[in-house]
One Martini backbone bead per residue (centre of mass of N, CA, C, O) as a GRO file, in nm:
protein
  299
    1MET     BB    1  -6.356   0.464   0.048
    2ALA     BB    2  -6.190   0.279  -0.178
    3LEU     BB    3  -5.877   0.235  -0.308
    4PRO     BB    4  -5.704   0.186  -0.574
    5PRO     BB    5  -5.482  -0.010  -0.709
    6LEU     BB    6  -5.159  -0.033  -0.775
    7ALA     BB    7  -4.942  -0.028  -1.018
    8PRO     BB    8  -4.707  -0.208  -1.148
    9GLU     BB    9  -4.374  -0.209  -1.174
   10PRO     BB   10  -4.137  -0.204  -1.395
   11GLU     BB   11  -3.893  -0.384  -1.515
   12SER     BB   12  -3.575  -0.398  -1.541
   13PRO     BB   13  -3.356  -0.496  -1.772
   14ALA     BB   14  -3.170  -0.656  -1.567
   15ALA     BB   15  -3.425  -0.842  -1.472
   16VAL     BB   16  -3.437  -0.980  -1.732
   17ASP     BB   17  -3.489  -1.273  -1.854
   18GLY     BB   18  -3.207  -1.439  -2.028
   19PRO     BB   19  -2.963  -1.482  -2.241
   20THR     BB   20  -2.608  -1.500  -2.225
   21LEU     BB   21  -2.345  -1.342  -2.366
   22PRO     BB   22  -2.053  -1.394  -2.485
   23ASP     BB   23  -1.720  -1.321  -2.475
   24VAL     BB   24  -1.548  -1.106  -2.702
   25PRO     BB   25  -1.263  -1.076  -2.837
   26SER     BB   26  -1.035  -0.866  -2.933
   27ALA     BB   27  -0.888  -0.793  -3.242
   28THR     BB   28  -0.591  -0.674  -3.109
   29GLU     BB   29  -0.458  -0.897  -2.931
   30PRO     BB   30  -0.280  -1.062  -3.127
   31VAL     BB   31  -0.100  -0.822  -3.212
   32GLN     BB   32   0.010  -0.755  -2.931
   33ARG     BB   33   0.143  -1.028  -2.877
   34ALA     BB   34   0.332  -1.027  -3.125
   35THR     BB   35   0.481  -0.766  -3.060
   36ALA     BB   36   0.596  -0.857  -2.787
   37ALA     BB   37   0.758  -1.096  -2.896
   38VAL     BB   38   0.941  -0.938  -3.093
   39ALA     BB   39   1.063  -0.743  -2.885
   40GLY     BB   40   1.193  -0.958  -2.709
   41ALA     BB   41   1.375  -1.083  -2.929
   42ALA     BB   42   1.527  -0.822  -3.000
   43ALA     BB   43   1.646  -0.772  -2.720
   44GLU     BB   44   1.807  -1.033  -2.703
   45ALA     BB   45   1.976  -0.988  -2.959
   46ALA     BB   46   2.104  -0.718  -2.875
   47ALA     BB   47   2.241  -0.826  -2.621
   48GLY     BB   48   2.418  -1.031  -2.770
   49VAL     BB   49   2.569  -0.834  -2.956
   50ALA     BB   50   2.684  -0.651  -2.734
   51GLY     BB   51   2.844  -0.868  -2.590
   52ALA     BB   52   3.023  -0.949  -2.832
   53ALA     BB   53   3.143  -0.667  -2.881
   54ALA     BB   54   3.271  -0.634  -2.604
   55ASP     BB   55   3.455  -0.878  -2.623
   56SER     BB   56   3.608  -0.790  -2.881
   57ALA     BB   57   3.712  -0.521  -2.769
   58GLY     BB   58   3.867  -0.638  -2.533
   59ARG     BB   59   4.059  -0.814  -2.702
   60ALA     BB   60   4.178  -0.582  -2.873
   61VAL     BB   61   4.293  -0.415  -2.641
   62ALA     BB   62   4.471  -0.636  -2.525
   63GLY     BB   63   4.639  -0.681  -2.782
   64ALA     BB   64   4.744  -0.390  -2.814
   65THR     BB   65   4.880  -0.372  -2.539
   66GLN     BB   66   5.078  -0.603  -2.582
   67ALA     BB   67   5.213  -0.495  -2.838
   68ALA     BB   68   5.312  -0.229  -2.712
   69ALA     BB   69   5.483  -0.361  -2.489
   70GLU     BB   70   5.670  -0.526  -2.691
   71GLY     BB   71   5.746  -0.262  -2.891
   72THR     BB   72   5.841  -0.122  -2.624
   73VAL     BB   73   5.977   0.045  -2.388
   74SER     BB   74   6.020   0.126  -2.091
   75ALA     BB   75   5.977   0.399  -1.904
   76PRO     BB   76   6.265   0.425  -1.783
   77VAL     BB   77   6.412   0.405  -2.056
   78ALA     BB   78   6.279   0.644  -2.194
   79ILE     BB   79   6.370   0.854  -1.986
   80ALA     BB   80   6.672   0.801  -2.016
   81ARG     BB   81   6.694   0.880  -2.312
   82GLY     BB   82   6.594   1.169  -2.280
   83ARG     BB   83   6.813   1.251  -2.078
   84THR     BB   84   7.055   1.212  -2.265
   85ALA     BB   85   6.979   1.422  -2.476
   86MET     BB   86   6.974   1.664  -2.275
   87VAL     BB   87   7.268   1.640  -2.193
   88VAL     BB   88   7.384   1.694  -2.471
   89ALA     BB   89   7.253   1.970  -2.508
   90LEU     BB   90   7.387   2.102  -2.261
   91ALA     BB   91   7.680   2.052  -2.348
   92GLY     BB   92   7.662   2.216  -2.609
   93LEU     BB   93   7.592   2.486  -2.475
   94ILE     BB   94   7.846   2.506  -2.300
   95GLY     BB   95   8.053   2.491  -2.530
   96PHE     BB   96   7.958   2.740  -2.678
   97ALA     BB   97   8.001   2.944  -2.448
   98ALA     BB   98   8.307   2.903  -2.425
   99ILE     BB   99   8.381   2.988  -2.714
  100PHE     BB  100   8.248   3.261  -2.714
  101ALA     BB  101   8.431   3.380  -2.491
  102ALA     BB  102   8.704   3.333  -2.631
  103VAL     BB  103   8.646   3.500  -2.887
  104ARG     BB  104   8.570   3.769  -2.747
  105ALA     BB  105   8.871   3.766  -2.604
  106ARG     BB  106   9.088   3.674  -2.816
  107ARG     BB  107   9.202   3.347  -2.754
  108SER     BB  108   9.183   3.190  -3.065
  109GLU     BB  109   9.371   3.291  -3.299
  110ALA     BB  110   9.615   3.102  -3.308
  111ILE     BB  111   9.467   2.826  -3.337
  112ASP     BB  112   9.304   2.897  -3.583
  113LEU     BB  113   9.537   2.944  -3.782
  114ALA     BB  114   9.679   2.672  -3.753
  115LEU     BB  115   9.437   2.487  -3.838
  116MET     BB  116   9.380   2.617  -4.113
  117LEU     BB  117   9.653   2.568  -4.248
  118ARG     BB  118   9.656   2.263  -4.218
  119LEU     BB  119   9.400   2.204  -4.388
  120GLN     BB  120   9.491   2.367  -4.656
  121ARG     BB  121   9.731   2.172  -4.734
  122GLN     BB  122   9.503   1.955  -4.835
  123ARG     BB  123   9.538   1.976  -5.155
  124ARG     BB  124   9.280   1.875  -5.393
  125PRO     BB  125   9.080   1.847  -5.655
  126TRP     BB  126   8.864   1.657  -5.521
  127LEU     BB  127   8.844   1.827  -5.260
  128ASP     BB  128   8.745   2.086  -5.383
  129ARG     BB  129   8.477   1.966  -5.492
  130LEU     BB  130   8.364   1.854  -5.226
  131MET     BB  131   8.360   2.123  -5.064
  132ALA     BB  132   8.180   2.277  -5.263
  133ALA     BB  133   7.937   2.081  -5.249
  134ALA     BB  134   7.883   2.110  -4.939
  135SER     BB  135   7.829   2.433  -4.955
  136TRP     BB  136   7.614   2.497  -5.179
  137PRO     BB  137   7.327   2.481  -5.019
  138GLY     BB  138   7.410   2.759  -4.843
  139PHE     BB  139   7.366   2.925  -5.094
  140PRO     BB  140   7.255   3.157  -5.285
  141PRO     BB  141   6.941   3.053  -5.380
  142GLN     BB  142   6.924   2.752  -5.263
  143SER     BB  143   6.878   2.826  -4.955
  144HIS     BB  144   6.571   2.940  -5.047
  145VAL     BB  145   6.461   2.650  -5.177
  146ILE     BB  146   6.505   2.371  -5.044
  147PRO     BB  147   6.353   2.386  -4.772
  148PRO     BB  148   6.070   2.479  -4.879
  149ALA     BB  149   6.034   2.235  -5.068
  150ALA     BB  150   6.036   2.018  -4.849
  151ILE     BB  151   5.799   2.129  -4.685
  152ALA     BB  152   5.587   2.125  -4.914
  153GLY     BB  153   5.604   1.821  -4.970
  154MET     BB  154   5.507   1.726  -4.692
  155TRP     BB  155   5.233   1.870  -4.700
  156LEU     BB  156   5.114   1.740  -4.963
  157VAL     BB  157   5.155   1.434  -4.827
  158ARG     BB  158   5.046   1.476  -4.518
  159PHE     BB  159   5.308   1.580  -4.341
  160ARG     BB  160   5.238   1.811  -4.121
  161THR     BB  161   5.416   1.777  -3.872
  162GLU     BB  162   5.685   1.758  -4.024
  163ALA     BB  163   5.668   2.035  -4.160
  164ALA     BB  164   5.665   2.204  -3.903
  165PHE     BB  165   5.945   2.093  -3.789
  166GLN     BB  166   6.113   2.168  -4.036
  167THR     BB  167   6.077   2.468  -3.994
  168ALA     BB  168   6.216   2.470  -3.720
  169GLY     BB  169   6.489   2.371  -3.824
  170TRP     BB  170   6.531   2.619  -4.018
  171GLY     BB  171   6.539   2.832  -3.775
  172ALA     BB  172   6.852   2.831  -3.730
  173ALA     BB  173   6.915   3.071  -3.915
  174ALA     BB  174   6.809   3.292  -3.723
  175LEU     BB  175   7.005   3.235  -3.494
  176SER     BB  176   7.260   3.306  -3.652
  177THR     BB  177   7.193   3.604  -3.708
  178VAL     BB  178   7.189   3.699  -3.414
  179LEU     BB  179   7.483   3.610  -3.337
  180LYS     BB  180   7.634   3.779  -3.544
  181ALA     BB  181   7.546   4.055  -3.425
  182LEU     BB  182   7.690   4.007  -3.147
  183MET     BB  183   7.989   3.952  -3.253
  184ASN     BB  184   8.138   4.057  -3.515
  185ARG     BB  185   8.343   3.877  -3.678
  186PRO     BB  186   8.601   3.849  -3.864
  187ARG     BB  187   8.709   3.730  -4.146
  188PRO     BB  188   8.907   3.577  -4.333
  189VAL     BB  189   9.219   3.664  -4.492
  190ALA     BB  190   9.395   3.672  -4.758
  191GLY     BB  191   9.725   3.528  -4.810
  192THR     BB  192  10.008   3.361  -4.841
  193ASP     BB  193   9.867   3.095  -4.686
  194LEU     BB  194   9.581   3.203  -4.707
  195ARG     BB  195   9.271   3.077  -4.828
  196VAL     BB  196   9.001   3.233  -5.030
  197VAL     BB  197   8.702   3.168  -5.152
  198VAL     BB  198   8.492   3.281  -5.370
  199ALA     BB  199   8.193   3.434  -5.219
  200PRO     BB  200   7.870   3.499  -5.087
  201LEU     BB  201   7.938   3.702  -4.829
  202GLY     BB  202   7.818   3.765  -4.484
  203GLY     BB  203   7.894   3.887  -4.204
  204SER     BB  204   7.984   3.714  -3.954
  205SER     BB  205   8.193   3.450  -3.866
  206PHE     BB  206   8.030   3.441  -3.595
  207PRO     BB  207   7.887   3.201  -3.679
  208SER     BB  208   7.805   2.933  -3.878
  209GLY     BB  209   7.543   2.927  -4.089
  210HIS     BB  210   7.580   2.664  -4.232
  211VAL     BB  211   7.601   2.473  -3.987
  212ILE     BB  212   7.346   2.539  -3.830
  213THR     BB  213   7.148   2.494  -4.066
  214PHE     BB  214   7.226   2.202  -4.134
  215VAL     BB  215   7.164   2.074  -3.862
  216GLY     BB  216   6.864   2.160  -3.850
  217THR     BB  217   6.768   2.073  -4.138
  218TYR     BB  218   6.931   1.801  -4.223
  219GLY     BB  219   6.910   1.663  -3.950
  220PHE     BB  220   6.598   1.633  -3.951
  221MET     BB  221   6.577   1.482  -4.215
  222ALA     BB  222   6.738   1.237  -4.117
  223TYR     BB  223   6.543   1.157  -3.894
  224LEU     BB  224   6.297   1.108  -4.077
  225ALA     BB  225   6.425   0.896  -4.258
  226HIS     BB  226   6.488   0.691  -4.026
  227THR     BB  227   6.172   0.677  -3.912
  228LEU     BB  228   5.983   0.653  -4.196
  229ILE     BB  229   6.130   0.472  -4.378
  230ARG     BB  230   6.085   0.143  -4.477
  231ASP     BB  231   6.319   0.095  -4.656
  232PRO     BB  232   6.635   0.021  -4.568
  233ALA     BB  233   6.809   0.123  -4.803
  234LEU     BB  234   6.675   0.402  -4.831
  235ARG     BB  235   6.706   0.493  -4.541
  236TRP     BB  236   7.021   0.485  -4.524
  237ALA     BB  237   7.080   0.662  -4.770
  238ALA     BB  238   6.934   0.919  -4.679
  239ALA     BB  239   7.053   0.954  -4.397
  240GLY     BB  240   7.353   0.935  -4.476
  241GLY     BB  241   7.362   1.174  -4.674
  242LEU     BB  242   7.273   1.394  -4.471
  243VAL     BB  243   7.494   1.348  -4.260
  244GLY     BB  244   7.731   1.395  -4.451
  245LEU     BB  245   7.663   1.691  -4.508
  246VAL     BB  246   7.694   1.787  -4.214
  247VAL     BB  247   7.991   1.692  -4.174
  248LEU     BB  248   8.124   1.853  -4.428
  249VAL     BB  249   8.057   2.159  -4.393
  250GLY     BB  250   8.267   2.243  -4.189
  251PRO     BB  251   8.538   2.183  -4.337
  252SER     BB  252   8.459   2.356  -4.588
  253ARG     BB  253   8.475   2.636  -4.445
  254ILE     BB  254   8.779   2.613  -4.387
  255TYR     BB  255   8.897   2.528  -4.663
  256GLN     BB  256   8.770   2.804  -4.804
  257GLY     BB  257   8.808   3.051  -4.586
  258HIS     BB  258   8.522   3.143  -4.423
  259HIS     BB  259   8.624   3.004  -4.148
  260TRP     BB  260   8.687   2.938  -3.834
  261PRO     BB  261   8.717   2.674  -3.629
  262THR     BB  262   8.546   2.796  -3.394
  263ASP     BB  263   8.297   2.853  -3.557
  264VAL     BB  264   8.233   2.557  -3.626
  265THR     BB  265   8.233   2.423  -3.348
  266ALA     BB  266   8.013   2.601  -3.217
  267SER     BB  267   7.795   2.531  -3.431
  268TYR     BB  268   7.770   2.233  -3.371
  269LEU     BB  269   7.685   2.259  -3.077
  270LEU     BB  270   7.433   2.441  -3.116
  271GLY     BB  271   7.293   2.272  -3.336
  272THR     BB  272   7.254   2.019  -3.163
  273THR     BB  273   7.078   2.145  -2.949
  274TYR     BB  274   6.855   2.236  -3.139
  275LEU     BB  275   6.784   1.958  -3.257
  276ILE     BB  276   6.702   1.819  -2.994
  277VAL     BB  277   6.466   2.004  -2.930
  278VAL     BB  278   6.302   1.943  -3.186
  279VAL     BB  279   6.285   1.634  -3.157
  280THR     BB  280   6.151   1.629  -2.879
  281ALA     BB  281   5.895   1.779  -2.963
  282TYR     BB  282   5.810   1.585  -3.185
  283ARG     BB  283   5.778   1.330  -3.008
  284ARG     BB  284   5.556   1.442  -2.827
  285VAL     BB  285   5.346   1.497  -3.045
  286LYS     BB  286   5.334   1.208  -3.161
  287GLY     BB  287   5.252   1.074  -2.896
  288ALA     BB  288   4.984   1.228  -2.863
  289GLN     BB  289   4.858   1.136  -3.132
  290THR     BB  290   4.861   0.834  -3.071
  291THR     BB  291   4.685   0.842  -2.812
  292THR     BB  292   4.434   1.002  -2.973
  293GLY     BB  293   4.432   0.891  -3.288
  294LEU     BB  294   4.614   1.116  -3.481
  295GLY     BB  295   4.874   0.988  -3.624
  296ASP     BB  296   4.727   0.936  -3.934
  297LEU     BB  297   4.607   1.219  -4.041
  298HIS     BB  298   4.854   1.314  -4.229
  299ARG     BB  299   4.789   1.089  -4.465
   0.00000   0.00000   0.00000
């Protein structure tokens, strides 16, 4: 018996002949191309701006470097100047130590009396007033008011570094107190030829608290006036007046009979050493602030 023929297998859809549909581009491709173009343009523009900024910064740094080089002395000169100041400070300290030893050994009494009498013979009414005016800021209560007021004024106008070092300058008064306790030298006593003006005095005659405090306090004020004030006339008037006060206070202490000449001389020497140390420290701090860009933050 013959088997029936097998039915033909159906053709798969892929084998069906018919027209082929064209490829349709995605609707997001134009947006993607536009975005890529914008990003590329932005990157090029940013690179150009960065390059221009770098060039400008480089020129600014070069200009500032040249200006700093032209406006300042060379490093060896600066070091030499600092060395000179420290030599003066060391000489002042040695001179003070020598006078301190002579006074403690009571080897200066004769010359002290002779010099004091000679200066007091120059008596004039105008000189009396001048010497009294020179000593006045060193007596209480004004001696406890003027320096703190100056320090507070500097702080309020944002000269914070100056205020801090002005406080250090005023600290010379504490140094004087310590040395007075160590020496305990009697003050001059009024006699037939020796004149002593009545005043609120206390403590040892050596050293002169007026002189040391004036050199530290008003000497540093004079330095600030000379270095900070812009107007030349005002700068010289302020600095000159303060220096004049420091110069006159020593003779005024002898003229009024409150201190021996060696008290005053030793106080000038030690006060100058103290002032140089304060000024040197101040200059280093200001230099560091300038280097780090903090130099104008106090204003």
